[in-house]
N, C-alpha and C positions, 0 to 999 in steps of 0.2 A: 787471466786477463792479460792481453798483450799491452805493452806500454803505449801503443798508438791508439788503443781503443778510446772511445769517447765516454765520458762519465755521464750517468743519468742526471737529468736536470735537478732532481731532488737532492742528489749528493753535492752538486755544484752549489745549490742554495745553502746546504748545511755548511760547506766550506766557507761560503761568503759570510754567513752568520758567525761562525767561529772566529774568523779573522778580525771581527770588530770587538772581540772580547779582550779585556785587559790581561787575561792569562794566555794570550797568544801574541807573542812579540816576534816570532820567527816561524817559518814554515818550510818543511822539506817535502817537495812534491816531485817525485821522480818520473812523471809522466809528461807527455807532450800535448795534452788537451789545451788548445789555445784559449778556449773559453775560460778555463780555470786560471790560466796564466794572466789573462786580462783582469780578472777579479783580484788576483794577488797583487799585481802591479798597481792597480787602482788604489788598493788599501795602502800599499807602501808609499805611494806619492801623497796620499791624503795625510798619513801620519807624519811624514817628513816635512810637509809644508810649514814654513815659518819657524822651524826648529834651529836652522843653521847647522844641522848635523847631516851627515851623509845618510841617504835613505836606507842603505844596508845596515847601518848601525841602529837605526830607529825601528825598522821592520825587516829583519833578515830573511832573504829568500834563497833557497837552494834547489837546484833542478836535478835532472838525471845525469849520470856520468857520461851518457852517450851524447849529451848536448841536446839542443832544441832545433827544430826545423825552421824557426823564426827567431827574431832577435827582440826580446823584451826591452832592450835599450832604445829601440825605435819608438817605444811608447813612453820613454822616460824612466823606465825601471832599471833596477840593478839586480841581477840574479847570479849567484855563485854556481858555477858548474864544477862539481867535484872531479878531481882527477881520477879517483877510484872510489866506488861505493856511494854512500849517502852521508850527508851531514846531519847531526842531531838538531832538533828544533822543538819548540813548544808544541806545534802541531806536526806530527810525523805521519805522512800518508805512505803506508808501506808498499813497497814494490813487490812483485811476485817472487823476486830472487832474495829478498831480505828475510832473515830468520825472524820468527815470531813465535813465542811459546807462552801463551797467556797463563797457564797454570803457575808459572814462576812468579806471577803477581799475587798469588794467594797469600793470605795471612799478613805477615809483615812485609811481603814483597811489594814491588811497585812496577810501573810500566817500564822503567829502565831495565829491570830484570827480564820482563817479557820481551823487550826489544833486543835482548842479548847485548846489553851494554850501551845502547844509544839512548841518551836522555830525551824524554818527552813528557809532556803533561797530558796530551791527547794523542791517541793513536787511531788512525782511520785505516781499517783493515778489510780487504775484500773477503766476502763470505760471512756466514753467521757464526759468531763465537759466543760461548756461554758466559754467564756472570762469574765474576771472581770477587773476593773480598776487597782487593786493593783498588778496584776501579768500578765506576758505574758504566752501564752499557746502553747504547742507543742503536737500534737497527734502522737503516734507511736503504731501500732499494738494492739489497744484496751486499751491503757494506755494514760493518760494525764500527761504531765510534766508541772507543774506550777512553774514559776520562778518569785520571787518577783521583783517588779519594784523599790523597795526602795534600798538605798545604802547597800552594803554588810556589815553585822556585824557578826563577827566570832561566831559560836556556837560550843563550844567545851566542852561538859559536863565533859570531863576527863582532861582538861588542868591543873588543880591545884592538881591533884592526883599524889602522888609520887610513882612511880613504881620502883622496882628493875630492872635493865636492862635485867637480865636473867629470870625475872618472867614469868611464863607460865600461860596462861588462861585455864579455864575449859570449855568444851562444854556444861555444864549444869549450871543452875542458882544456886548461893549460897547466902543465906540470909546475909544481912549486919550485 
């Protein structure tokens, strides 16, 4: 799948449902499907409203290291564009270039092992992948959602970063 491909409506609906769950407080989405980004930013704004906290601290979003062809800040959102690679998140939508080895999640393993070191509670992976002990599996339109069977542990790569409440993100990566 090319990073510019559009996601099937059923997968977008799955992402929308997942983002409303309490065990999804951050999302790493390395694709440029604007329909998905609008869903993600809408949830970010909804969660941040009235908290007095920066929206990225409330519902962290990370995009592709290649940047986005549009600016989610125009919709009020804040999206981290990594300088290189992908940021870990509760919901990790795997890019075609990211390693993923589901057998590592067998037995006492977890999705972090399958994602080769990137923490996540849910991994959405293109293609059909088989069941493993460490995660449940849901198939949707050519994608596999793996959800860890372990107790939820919040993954918020941006939780301790102090943002100015009016700070605006850039649609392109900026070196640290």
